N, C-alpha and C positions, 0 to 999 in steps of 0.2 A: 533408536531416535536420539538425537543429539541434545547436549545441554548448552552448548555455545549458541549464541543468537544465530538464527538462520534467516529470519525476516527482519528487515529494517523498516521502521515506521517513521516517516518524517511529516511534520505538520507545519504549515505556514504561520500558525498563530495559536496561542494558548486557548483561544475561543473555540478551537476545533476539538479540544480534549473531550467534552461531553459526548459528541457524536462518535469519536474514535474509541470510546469506551467499549462499544459493541464489537469493535475489531479486536481489541486486546483481550476481552472476555472470551471471544471465540477461539483465539489462538491459545489462550490458557487452557480452555476446555479440550482442545485437540492435543495439548502437550507440546506446542510449537514454541521454542524459545525465540524471543524477539528483543530488539533494542529500539528505543524511541528517542527522537530529538525534535525540538521545535526550532525551526530556522526558516525564515522567509527568503524566497528567491529574490525579492526586491530589496529587503532591508538588511539581509545578511548573506549576500551572494558568495563571499569568500568562505564562510562557514559551510554553506550548502555544497560548494565545490569540494572542499576538503573531505567532508563526510561522505559524499557520493563517490568520489574518486578512490577512497580507501575501503569501500564497502566489501568488495570481493576479497581483499586481503584480510579483512576481519572475519571472513567466513560466511558472510551473508549470501543467500541464494536468490532472494526475491526482495523487492522494495515496494512498500505501499506508501504513496504520497498523497496527502490530503491538503486541499487548499480551496479557498473561495475567491470570488470576484475575478480579478485577472489571474486566474489559477495557473500560472506558469511553472509552478514548483515541479510537477511531475515531468514536464518536458526538460527543464533545466537539469534535473537529476539524471534523466535518460541521456542527456548529452555528455555526462561525465562518467558513465558506467555502461558496461555491456550486459548487466543483469536485467532480468525482466522487471518492468515497472507496472504497478497497478495503481491507477489514479482514482481517488475518491473526491468527486466534486462536492463542495459544501454548499448548503442552502444559504442564500444571501438575502438581505432585506431589500436590496435594489431590484433584482430580477428573479428572485426565487431560486437561484442556483443555475439557471440556464446559462448565465455568463460563465460560471465555473465549468459547467459541462462542456460547453463549446470550446473553451480554452484548452481543455484536455483532449478532446477527440479530434481537433483540427491540427494534429501534429504534422510537420513536414515529412516527406519521404526520407527514410533512413533513421528516423528518431521515433520509433513506435512506443506508444503508451496504451496499455489495455485500460479500459475505463468501466467502472461500475456505475450504478444509478446515483443520482444526487443523494448524498447521505448514506450510501450503501456500504457502510463500514464493515458490517458482518459479512456480506458477500465478498468483500476484498480479502478478508481473512480466510474464507472458505476457498477462494480461488488461489490464493498464495499457497495454501496447504495442498491443493490439487497439483500445483506446479512441483512442490516438494515430493509429492507422491509418485511422480514420474521416475524418480531414481531411488526412492526410499520405500521399501515394502511396508515398514511400520506406519508411515503416513498414508499409504494406500489403504491399509486396513482401517485406519481411523476414518478416512473419507467414505469407504464402503459401509462401515457401521453407521456413520452419520446419515448417509442416504437411505440405508435400510430402515433406520429408526424413524426418519422423516416420513417414509412411505407407509410405515405401519401406524403412523399417527400418534 
């Protein structure tokens, strides 16, 4: 298993940090190295573009994108990289997160984004590790052990 970041986490706002703590904790538990950035698709599009476009070159294999309201971040990131994107819609005060969820799952053809439940940060980490496990036997064992432990209660 690698020491260099394999998963990139991008959030649209600092307010997403408490929810995304479940994601970083799960990745740490699995031993998956990650990098994290806060950059809004609407307020810092150039920063998002630069970060996403260079993701593969930095060694990332999967990106987790968390955003709320008009949650275009996952789709914008997907437009700038060929890496798999896992979207985490954030719960919002206006529509309870349905706005975020629908923004992520209604991507146009050719720009896919996988999407977990509203606030599903832990599942995003598990899914990202499962993606890594397709080519890394160490992460495959980590996921197999995790699922076995979960089944044993």
